[in-house]
N, C-alpha and C positions, 0 to 999 in steps of 0.2 A: 274365325275365319274372316267375318265381314270386318271385324275391327282391325285386322292386319291391313286388308285392302283399302280400308278407308285411312290408316295411318300412313300407307305408302302414297297414297293421292294427296294427303296434306304435306307430305315431305317432298313430293314431286312438286307440288305448287309452290311451296316455300323456295326450292331450288330455282325454279324458274324466275319467281319474283326476284330473287337474289341477282340472278344474271340480268334480269331487265334494268335492275336500278343500278347495280355495281359491277357487274361485268364488262368484257371488252364489248364495245360499241353499245354502251348503255344508252338510256333515253336522254341523259345530259349531254353526252357526246353528240348524239343526233341532233339535237337542238343547236348546239354550237355549229355543228357542221352546216346546217340549214342557214343559220345566219351569216357564216363565211360564204356560202354559195350565192346567197342574195347580195352580200356586199360585192362580189366579185362581178355578179352580173351588171350592177349598177356601174361599176367601174368600166367593164368593157362596154357598155351602151355609151358612156362619156367618150371612150377612146375611138369608137365606131364614129361618132360624129365629128371627132377631130379628122379623123382619118377622112371622112367624105368632105369636110372643108379643104384639106389639103389636096385631095384629088381634083377638087373643083378648081382651086387654084393653079394646079399644074396644068390643068386641061385649058384653063384660060390663058395661062403663060404660052401654052404651045399653039393655040389656035388664034387668040386675039392680039392685035398689034396694040390696043388700047393700053393693056395691063403692062406690057413690056414698056411701053412708052412712059406709063405712069412711075413704074419703078426707076427708070433711068433718069426720069426728072427729079423724083423726091430723094432717091438714095444716092444717085452719082451726079447730081447737079447739072445735068446735061440740058441743052437747049437746041432748037431747031435752027437751021440757017436762016438767017435774016432776023431772028429774035433778039431782043436785047434783055440781057439779065441784069435785075436790079437787086442788090443786096440791101436790106433794110437793118440798120444796126440800131439798137434802142440805146438812148441815152443812160448812162449810169451816173448816178451822183458822185461827185470827187469823194474820196475819203478824208476825214478830218486828219490833221497831222498830229503826231503824239506829241504831249505835253513836254516843253523842256525839261531837262534834269534840275532837280531843285539843288541850289547853290548851298555848299557846305558851309557852317559857321564854326569858327574857331574860338 
């Protein structure tokens, strides 16, 4: 009788080990899912930082005149009344002319 109980316990242990390593939700899947969760947490943290920066920019645009003025000057090229706008154009060296076509010899 003891032999049958021991055999049953060994079979039960074998079945449980099989389920742990190869069954649904096995140890490998758990490890892979834990890695995915950690990667998602890192991505979420980056997105939260980005959202905070965008929220600060929106708040600054709603409340501050300086941010609106800076955007108007840099993106739209606007100036205040009484200011003079100077446009600086850098000199570019002239491009060399292409060589004349070679004369054909007959």
